[in-house]
C-alpha positions as CSV (number, residue, x, y, z in Angstrom):
1,X,-79.4,-7.7,-18.1
2,X,-76.9,-8.5,-20.8
3,X,-78.0,-8.6,-24.4
4,X,-77.1,-11.6,-26.5
5,X,-74.2,-9.9,-28.2
6,X,-72.8,-8.7,-24.8
7,X,-73.0,-12.2,-23.4
8,X,-71.3,-13.6,-26.5
9,X,-68.6,-11.0,-26.2
10,X,-68.1,-11.9,-22.6
11,X,-67.8,-15.6,-23.4
12,X,-65.3,-14.6,-26.1
13,X,-63.3,-12.6,-23.6
14,X,-63.2,-15.6,-21.2
15,X,-62.2,-18.0,-23.9
16,X,-59.3,-15.8,-24.7
17,X,-57.7,-16.4,-21.3
18,X,-54.6,-18.6,-21.3
19,X,-54.4,-21.8,-19.4
20,X,-52.1,-20.1,-16.9
21,X,-54.5,-17.2,-16.4
22,X,-57.3,-19.6,-15.8
23,X,-55.3,-21.4,-13.2
24,X,-54.1,-18.2,-11.5
25,X,-57.7,-17.0,-11.2
26,X,-58.2,-19.3,-8.3
27,X,-61.6,-20.5,-9.6
28,X,-63.0,-17.2,-10.6
29,X,-62.6,-18.0,-14.3
30,X,-64.5,-21.3,-13.9
31,X,-67.3,-19.5,-12.0
32,X,-67.6,-16.8,-14.6
33,X,-67.7,-19.2,-17.6
34,X,-70.2,-21.4,-15.7
35,X,-72.5,-18.4,-15.1
36,X,-72.2,-17.1,-18.7
37,X,-72.9,-20.5,-20.2
38,X,-75.9,-21.1,-17.9
39,X,-77.3,-17.8,-19.1
40,X,-76.7,-18.8,-22.7
41,X,-78.3,-22.2,-22.2
42,X,-81.3,-20.5,-20.6
43,X,-81.8,-18.4,-23.7
44,X,-80.7,-20.9,-26.4
45,X,-81.0,-24.4,-25.1
46,X,-78.7,-27.0,-26.7
47,X,-76.4,-24.5,-28.4
48,X,-73.1,-22.7,-27.7
49,X,-72.4,-19.0,-28.2
50,X,-70.8,-18.0,-31.6
51,X,-67.6,-17.1,-29.7
52,X,-66.9,-20.9,-29.6
53,X,-66.3,-20.9,-33.4
54,X,-62.8,-19.6,-32.9
55,X,-61.9,-22.7,-30.9
56,X,-62.4,-25.0,-33.9
57,X,-63.1,-28.7,-33.6
58,X,-62.2,-30.8,-30.5
59,X,-59.3,-33.1,-30.7
60,X,-59.9,-36.6,-32.2
61,X,-59.6,-38.2,-28.8
62,X,-62.7,-36.3,-27.5
63,X,-65.7,-38.6,-27.3
64,X,-68.3,-36.2,-25.8
65,X,-71.2,-34.6,-27.5
66,X,-70.7,-30.9,-28.3
67,X,-73.8,-28.7,-28.9
68,X,-73.9,-26.8,-32.2
69,X,-72.9,-23.2,-32.4
70,X,-75.8,-20.8,-32.4
71,X,-76.2,-19.3,-35.9
72,X,-79.0,-16.8,-35.3
73,X,-78.8,-13.1,-35.1
74,X,-77.6,-11.5,-31.8
75,X,-79.3,-8.4,-30.4
């Protein structure tokens, strides 16, 4: 089982993929990020991994609700 820090690092790795790499993955990127985020949500409901901090705020046209970034210590 991945520790919290490993899971965050994996999410960070996935978020680093370019749009073209994501498209070229033929769905494997989407499946990977879905699994990683489901694991995170199971551990820390209603939050996002710290790796999301590098993405910044969503564009002004975004009208959804974004969970806060987890600010606790990672093992």
